N, C-alpha and C positions, 0 to 999 in steps of 0.2 A: 038080922045080919044079912039075910038073903037079898034084901032090897039094896043095902049098901054095896054088897059084892056085885050085884047086877049093874049098879050105877058105875062102879069102878071099872067093870069090864067094858061098858059102853064108852067110858072116857078114854080108855087105852085104845080101843078100836078106832075112835075118832082121831087119835094122835098119829095114826099111820099116814104117811104121805101118799097121795095118788100117783099113778104112773104118768109122767109128763108126755109120753109118746114121742113123736117126731118134732114137736114144736120147739123143744129145747135146742136141737141142733141148728134150727133156722134162726133162733133169736140170740145166739151168742154174739157178743161184741168183741171184735178182734182188734179194736183200737181203743186206747185210753181216751177219755173225754178231752184232755188237754191236747193230745196228738190230733184228734179230729178237728178241734178248733184251729190248730196251727195249719192243718191242711186246707181248710176252707179259706183262711185269711191269706196265707202265702200264695196259694194258687188262684183263688177267686179275685183278690184285689187287683192284680195287674190285668187279668182278663177283663174285669169290669171296666177299668179305666181305659184300657185300649179300645174296647168296643165303643165306649162313648166318644173317644177321639176319632175313630174311624167313621162313626155315624155323623159327627160334626163335619168331617172332611167331605164325605159324600154329599151331604146336604148343602154345604156352603160353597163348594167348588175349590178353587185354587187356594193353596196355603201361602202364597207369596204375592206381593204387590210391588211392582217396579215403577219408578218415576221415569217414564219414557219421554224423549224430546217431544215438543209440541208439533213438529212436522211429521211425526209418526202417525200412520193410519191405525185403525182399530186392529187389523190383522197383524201389523208390525208390532204393536204393543203386546198383543197376545203371544206373538213369537218371542218377544224379549222376556216375558214372564216365564214361558216354558223353558227357554234356554237357560235362564238363570237358575230355575228350580232344578233342572237336570244337572247343572254343574255344581252349584252351591260352593263356589270358591270366592273367598273374599280377597280382593286386590287392594293392598294398602302400601304404606311406606313406613320404614323404621325410623329411629331417631336420627340416623345419618342421611335420610332421604333416599335410601335404596328401596326399590320395589320388592315387596314380599307378598306371598300368597298364603292363604290359610284355608284349609278344607273345612267345610261345615256339614259334611256328609253324616255326621253323627245325629244331626237333627232329623234327617230324612229316615234313617233306620231306627230312630228311637222307639216308635210304636212296635216295630217288629222285634226289637231287642227285648221289650217287655214280654212279648209272646215267648221268646226263648227263655226268659226268666221263669215264666209260669211252668214251662215244660221241665226246667231244671228242678224247680221246687217240688214237682210231682214225682221225680225219680226216687227220692228216699221212700216214699209211700209205696211205689211199685216194688222196690226192693223188699220191704216188709211184707207186702201182700203175697208175693210169690216165693220168697225164701223162708219166711217164718210163720206166716198165718196158717198154712195147712197143718203144720206140726202143733202149733199152739191150739188150734181148733180141736184136734184129737186129744191133747192133754186136758184141756178144759172140760170137754165132754166126758171123758173118763173120770176125772177127779170129782166133778160135780155129781155125776151119777153115783160114784162110790160113797161120797159123803152123805147123800140122801139115803142110800142103801144102808150105810152104817147106822144112821139114825133109826131107820125102820127095824133093823135087826135088834137094836137096843130096846125098842118098844115091844117087839115080839118076845124078847128075852124077859122083859118085865112081866108080860102076860104069863109066860111059862113059870116064872118065879112065883107069881101070885097063886097059880094052881098048885104048885109044889108046897107052898106055905100053908095053904088051906088044907092040904092032905096030910101035912106033918102033924104028928101028935105032940112033938116037943119043939117049941119055937126057938129055943137056944140052939138046938142041933141044926135047925135050918140056917141060922145066922152063922154058925161055925162052918157049915158047908159053903155058904156064900163067901165068907172071908177066904177060905182055902182056895176056892175057884179063882178069886181075884189075885191071890198071891201066885198061883200057878199060871196066870194069864190065859185062862180059858175064854175070856171075853175079848181078846185082842182081834184086830183086823189086819193081819200081816201084809196082805196084798197092797192096800192103800198106803200104809206106812212105808213099806219098802219102795213103793213107786215114788213117793215124795222124797225119800232119802236118795234114790237114784237121781232124781232131778236136781238134788242139791249138789251133785258132783258133775252135772252137765253145764256147759257154757255156750251152746250154740245160739240159743235165743238171746242171751245177754250180748254176745258179740254182734249179732245183727242189729239189735236195738241200739247199742252204742254207736255202731257204724251209721245207722240211719240218722241219729241225732248229730253226729259229726258232719255228715254230708249236708244236712240241712243248715247247720251252723256255718259251714264253709260257703254254701250258696248265698246265705243271707249276708255274710260279710263281703263276699265278692260283689253282690248287687249294690250294697251300700257304697263300696269303693268306686264302682263304676258310675254311680250317680254323683258322687263327689267329684270325680274327674270331669264329668259333663258340666257341672256347675262352675268349676274352676276354669275350664277352657272354652266351653261353647255357650253355656246358658247365661252369659252376661251380654251377649251380642245379638240383638234382634234386628240390627241394620247392618248391611254390608254393601260393598261396591262390587258390581258384577261387570264383567267384560263380555260383550257379544261379538266383538270383532275377531271372529274365528271363521275358518272355512271360507265360504264364498263371500262373506261379508268383511273379510279382513282388509280388502283394498277399497272399500266404500268410504269416500271422504266425508259423507254427511252423517256418519254414525259416530257418536262420541266414544272415546276410549273406555269410559266407565259409566255405569248407570247405577244410581242408588236404589236399593231394594230393601223391603221390610218384610219380615216374616209375620204373617197374620196370626198364626196360632202359637206364637212363641210363648205367650203367658200361660196358655193351656198346658203346653209341655212342661213348663216350670212347675205349675201346680201339681201335675201328675207325678213328676219326679219327686217333689217334696213330700207328697202324700205317701208314696210307696216307700221312700227312704225312711220317713219318720216311723211308719208302722213297723217296718222291718227292724229298725233299731230297738223298738220296744219289745219285739218278739224274741230277740236274742237272749235276754234273761229267762224267758219262758222255756226255751230249748235247753238252756243250761240246767234249769230246775228239773226238767223231765229226766235228764241224764243223771242228776244227783239223787233222784228217787231210789236208784239202785244201791245207794250207799247205806241204807238202813232197812231193817226188816219191818214188814207190816205184820206184827204179831197179834193184832186184835182179832183177826178172823180165826186163826188156828187156836187161839186161847179159848174161844167159845167151844170149840170141838174137843178141848181137853176134858170136858164133862163126859164125853163118851168113854166107856170103860177101856182101859189100856191104850188109849190114844194119847201118847205122851211124847210127841215129837219135840215139844218145847221143854217139858220137865226133864227129859234126858239130855238136854243141852246139845241137841243135834244141829241147831242153827248156828253156824260159824260165820264165815265170810259171806256177806250178802250178795256179792257179785256172782250169782249163779242163776240157773233157769228157774229154780224154785221161787226165788224172789220175784222174778218176772211173772210167774204163774199166779202168785199171791196178789200182785197188782191187778191182773186181769180178772181174778176171782172177785176182787172188790168191785171192779167195774161191772161184773155180771152178777151182782149180789141178788138181783131180782129173780134170776134163774135158779138160785140156790135156796130152795124152799125150806130146807131144814135149818138154815142159819137163823131165820126169823124166829122159829119156835125155840131153838136153843138159846137165842139171845134173850127171849122173854123168860125162859127158865133161869138163865144166868142172873137176870135182874131180880127175880124172886129169891134166888139163892143168896144174893147180897143183902136182901132185906130180911132174911130169916135170922131169928135170934140164935138158935142152936146150930151154928154153922158147922160144928164139928160132926154132926150127924149127916151132913149132906155134902158129898164131895164128887159125886158123879150123877149123871142124869138118871141112872138106874136107882140110886138112892132116893132121889127126889120123886121119881114116879112111883117108887115103892111106897113112899109115905103118902102120896096122893091116892094110891090104890087102896089104902086102908089097912096096910100091913102093920106089923108091930113097929112102934117107934122107939123101942127100948133096945135097939141093937147095940152091940159094943161099939164104943167110940174108938177111933184110930189114935 
């Protein structure tokens, strides 16, 4: 028996979790994977396309080409191109023959408007980073640390129970003492449970997260409407009639009243706007899905920790309306599951528990580890 007891003691010693040190605080993720993907796409896509457009502009030169009269010199043609690009006013006639003008300035400011769009898309993430992330970081650090400590305390309790059982002359008396301790909740972890219960009645993180998604949804919809407006009013006209008879040239008889011009990079602007608009339309359901995640509980993580003694946040039906900070914390705990070392071990114990034939004898991690430690398996059933 001494060999089996020594083996059980070593097994329980190996079950203890090591101290993570300061690496845990640096490795916490304060953004959900879907939110991080949204940030990269909504901010990075317009910046990437605008940088390509600017690189093409600087490498190829002017973005406009005007059909100047044949008697114009090279400098006069260059002046006509520059004047028409600066004005970007189309001179035409309506159905009744009256002269009308139409400004095409939206084409000139289109690349810069995409820069504004990128800045607007980044504002919701700045809101989350400075208004919610510090508090969320503290909550996650405390809860993850306490969950791992709760697991370690359970293992140490099993070690102590094993020593008590070995020293006990009557096994039945030991199991009666164990059942009485469970009924009187000597194994509970009140600090962690009360903290989670307190977070269930807080709504600061939930409000900021919903506001963040609403702002992002608003900016996505506004950008799509802006691009639709450009296509309906501007992006169908790559040629226009320009007038350079202004200023000192107004009295010159050899200058024609209108000069036809063509926008060189018109098709590129169309492609950029279609790309941005299509991607943003596809991202709107993703934003809505992220906000709807708060409408249901993620009970899978806490259900695993129900195996810990007296950790019954779920069994006592304390989870009510999911629109609270505890649900947000559970979502981010799921995203930081790699930092929660005890979850993997308890999940493995849970899988073994489901595969065990006598499930009535195993209802907490202490029961399971007690059986593994070689104690009596004939304890009273609940």
